[in-house]
C-alpha positions as CSV (number, residue, x, y, z in Angstrom):
1,D,24.9,-25.3,117.4
2,C,25.4,-28.2,114.9
3,P,22.1,-29.1,114.3
4,G,21.7,-25.3,114.3
5,K,23.7,-25.0,111.4
6,E,22.2,-27.0,109.1
7,G,19.2,-25.7,109.5
8,A,20.3,-22.6,109.0
9,G,22.4,-24.5,106.1
10,G,19.6,-26.7,104.7
11,R,17.2,-23.5,104.7
12,K,19.7,-21.6,102.7
13,R,19.9,-24.7,100.0
14,N,15.5,-24.3,100.2
15,L,16.2,-20.5,99.2
16,T,18.1,-21.0,96.8
17,L,16.2,-24.2,94.7
18,L,13.5,-21.8,95.1
19,R,14.9,-18.8,93.2
20,N,16.2,-21.6,90.1
21,K,12.7,-22.4,90.3
22,L,10.9,-19.5,89.8
23,Y,13.6,-17.6,87.7
24,M,13.3,-21.0,85.4
25,G,9.7,-21.6,85.6
26,Q,9.9,-17.1,85.2
27,R,12.0,-18.2,81.5
28,R,9.4,-21.0,80.3
29,R,6.3,-17.9,80.7
30,T,9.3,-16.0,79.2
31,E,10.4,-17.9,76.0
32,P,7.4,-18.9,74.4
33,V,6.1,-16.2,74.4
34,V,9.7,-14.0,73.7
35,E,9.9,-17.5,70.1
36,S,6.1,-16.9,69.2
37,T,6.8,-12.9,68.7
38,T,10.7,-13.9,67.2
39,A,8.4,-16.4,65.0
40,T,5.8,-13.9,64.2
41,G,7.9,-11.2,63.7
42,D,9.9,-13.4,61.1
43,H,7.1,-14.5,59.1
44,G,5.6,-11.2,58.6
45,S,9.3,-9.6,58.3
46,L,9.6,-12.1,54.7
47,R,6.2,-11.6,53.2
48,R,6.8,-7.7,53.5
49,S,10.4,-8.7,51.9
50,Q,8.4,-10.8,49.1
51,S,5.6,-9.4,48.3
52,D,7.7,-6.0,48.0
53,R,9.9,-7.9,45.8
54,T,6.5,-8.3,43.9
55,E,5.6,-4.7,44.1
56,Y,9.3,-3.6,42.6
57,S,9.1,-6.2,39.9
58,Q,6.1,-5.3,39.0
59,K,6.6,-1.4,38.6
60,L,10.1,-2.0,37.2
61,Q,8.2,-4.7,34.7
62,E,5.5,-1.3,33.7
63,K,8.5,1.1,33.7
64,M,11.1,-0.6,31.2
65,A,7.6,-1.5,28.5
66,P,7.9,1.7,27.2
67,Q,11.3,2.0,26.8
68,A,11.4,-2.0,24.7
69,V,8.8,-0.5,22.7
70,S,10.3,2.8,21.8
71,F,13.8,1.4,21.1
72,T,12.2,-1.5,18.6
73,P,12.9,0.3,15.1
74,A,9.9,-1.3,13.0
75,T,12.7,-1.8,10.8
76,S,15.6,-3.0,10.7
77,P,18.5,-0.9,8.5
78,Q,18.3,-3.2,5.5
79,E,14.6,-3.4,5.1
80,D,14.7,0.8,5.5
81,E,18.1,0.5,2.6
82,E,16.9,-2.2,0.8
83,E,13.4,0.6,0.2
84,E,15.5,3.7,-0.6
85,V,17.4,1.5,-3.5
86,S,14.3,0.7,-4.8
87,R,12.8,4.2,-4.7
88,R,15.6,5.8,-6.7
89,M,15.2,2.5,-9.1
90,M,11.9,3.3,-10.0
91,A,12.6,7.0,-9.5
92,R,15.2,6.3,-12.7
93,R,12.7,4.2,-14.1
94,V,10.0,7.5,-14.4
95,K,12.9,9.9,-15.1
96,I,13.9,7.4,-18.4
97,I,9.7,6.4,-19.4
98,T,9.4,10.8,-19.7
99,E,12.7,11.3,-21.2
100,L,12.5,8.7,-24.0
101,M,8.3,10.0,-24.6
102,Q,9.6,13.4,-24.9
103,T,11.9,12.3,-27.5
104,E,9.8,11.3,-29.9
105,K,7.8,13.3,-29.5
106,D,10.0,16.1,-30.4
107,Y,11.5,13.5,-33.4
108,I,7.3,13.9,-34.6
109,S,7.9,17.0,-35.0
110,D,10.2,17.2,-36.6
111,L,9.3,15.2,-39.6
112,D,5.7,16.6,-39.7
113,L,7.9,19.7,-40.1
114,C,9.8,18.4,-42.4
115,I,6.7,16.9,-44.8
116,K,5.1,20.3,-44.4
117,E,6.9,22.4,-45.4
118,V,9.7,21.2,-47.5
119,I,8.2,17.7,-49.4
120,Q,4.5,18.5,-50.1
121,P,6.2,21.9,-51.9
122,L,9.4,20.4,-54.1
123,R,6.6,17.4,-54.5
124,N,4.2,20.5,-55.9
125,K,6.1,22.5,-57.5
126,Q,6.4,19.2,-60.3
127,I,11.1,20.1,-60.5
128,A,11.6,17.4,-63.9
129,R,15.3,16.7,-62.6
130,F,14.1,16.7,-59.1
131,D,13.6,13.0,-57.6
132,V,11.9,14.5,-54.0
133,D,10.9,10.4,-53.2
134,G,14.3,8.8,-54.5
135,L,15.7,11.8,-52.0
136,F,13.2,12.0,-49.3
137,S,13.2,7.9,-49.3
138,N,10.4,6.9,-47.3
139,I,10.4,9.6,-45.5
140,E,6.9,9.5,-44.1
141,L,6.8,6.2,-43.5
142,V,8.9,6.8,-40.5
143,H,6.9,9.6,-39.5
144,Q,3.8,7.0,-39.7
145,L,5.3,4.4,-37.6
146,S,6.7,7.3,-35.2
147,A,3.8,8.1,-34.9
148,K,2.2,4.8,-34.2
149,L,5.1,3.9,-30.8
150,L,4.2,7.6,-29.2
151,S,0.4,6.4,-29.3
152,L,0.8,2.9,-27.9
153,L,4.0,4.8,-24.5
154,E,0.9,6.9,-24.2
155,E,-1.3,3.9,-23.5
156,A,1.0,2.5,-21.7
157,T,2.3,5.0,-19.1
158,T,-1.3,7.5,-18.8
159,D,-3.3,6.7,-15.1
160,V,-1.4,3.4,-14.7
161,E,1.3,3.6,-11.7
162,P,4.8,3.9,-12.4
163,P,4.6,0.2,-10.6
164,V,3.2,-1.8,-13.2
165,Q,3.9,0.2,-16.4
166,I,5.1,-2.5,-19.1
167,I,7.4,-0.3,-21.6
168,G,8.6,-3.6,-23.6
169,E,5.5,-4.8,-25.1
170,V,5.1,-2.1,-26.6
171,F,8.9,-2.6,-28.6
172,L,7.7,-6.1,-29.1
173,Q,4.9,-5.3,-29.9
174,I,6.2,-2.9,-33.0
175,K,9.3,-4.8,-33.9
176,G,8.8,-5.8,-36.6
177,P,7.6,-2.7,-38.5
178,L,10.0,-0.9,-36.5
179,E,12.7,-2.9,-39.0
180,D,10.8,-3.1,-41.9
181,T,10.2,0.9,-41.9
182,Y,14.3,1.5,-41.1
183,K,16.3,-1.2,-43.0
184,I,14.8,0.7,-46.3
185,Y,15.4,4.3,-45.3
186,C,19.1,2.9,-44.4
187,Y,19.0,0.9,-47.3
188,H,18.1,3.8,-49.1
189,H,19.9,6.2,-47.5
190,D,23.9,6.6,-49.3
191,D,21.7,7.5,-52.3
192,A,19.7,9.9,-50.7
193,H,23.3,12.1,-49.6
194,T,24.7,11.5,-52.8
195,M,21.4,12.2,-54.4
196,L,21.6,15.7,-52.1
197,E,25.0,16.5,-53.4
198,S,24.4,16.9,-56.6
199,Y,21.2,18.6,-56.3
200,E,24.2,21.5,-54.5
201,K,25.3,21.9,-57.3
202,D,22.4,22.4,-60.2
203,E,21.5,26.8,-58.5
204,E,18.1,26.2,-59.1
205,L,17.1,23.5,-57.4
206,K,19.6,24.4,-54.9
207,Q,17.2,27.7,-54.7
208,H,14.8,25.8,-54.0
209,L,15.7,23.2,-51.6
210,R,17.1,26.6,-49.6
211,D,13.9,28.0,-50.2
212,C,12.0,24.8,-48.6
213,V,14.5,25.7,-45.7
214,Q,13.9,28.4,-45.5
215,S,10.7,28.6,-44.6
216,L,11.0,26.6,-41.5
217,K,12.9,29.2,-40.4
């Protein structure tokens, strides 16, 4: 009985060992496959992840590029403000020059009327008690100089862009003749005013003056 029992027990142990060997063999055969599959899956997942990130980055850059351009101003606010100030100053300069020239034209027109309608007729009458040159001083020379000034201003501005119009040079050029001419005119101004007051007290001379002034109307 004992030997038989030992034999049965030995067979059981052998069967258990055999099952263990079979299990381990199956495990060894399946583990590399699982590990390989797992490893391959991990690398594939990693490669997909990197590719996805690269593709996402490219798409993001494409989307952001137009926005970056559209939000970038062509000029800064400070440059825009400086340009606007410069534009206003240039417009003001052009307006001043235009008004200056128009004023000079009106002044020349008034002098021209005075010479043609008052001075020349009084000279033609040859009134003994009427000093035409003393009353009007060198006004004819003033007229000539004003016409010269206007001519120079027109020359400096005609067909010339406003930024390069050099007006100051005109006045520097005619500065000497202007001073000489108006020194004479201003020097005789008080005497001419006193003379006019005396002529207005004389009814005959006053009538001559009234006739000339009436012709201006």
